[in-house]
C-alpha positions, 0 to 999 in steps of 0.5 A: 500500500503506498499512503499518499495522504492523511486525515486526523480527526481529533473529538470532544464526547461525539463532536469533532474539533479538529481534523489534519490533513497530513501529506509530505513537507504540509501539515493542514488543520481547520479548527470548529466550533458550536454555535448556540443552536449546535451549529458546527463552523470554522472557526480557524484554518492553519498550513504549515510546514511539517515533517509529522507525515512520515513517521506515520505513515509508515507506523500506517502502512505497517498495520496495514498488513494482514498476516493470516 
């Protein structure tokens, strides 16, 4: 398997509070908030250089190997 991107979602209980898309040398994040009616909206976004993809992709790639 060749993993090209990773999507990581953080939760507070059942509510998603952020999502991070990791690709080689780049991380993009979306942070959410809920209004008084419970509607989820984007609160902030960020994009920055990151070396985190390589080690995590290697970890998850190893986890996808199924042996009998």
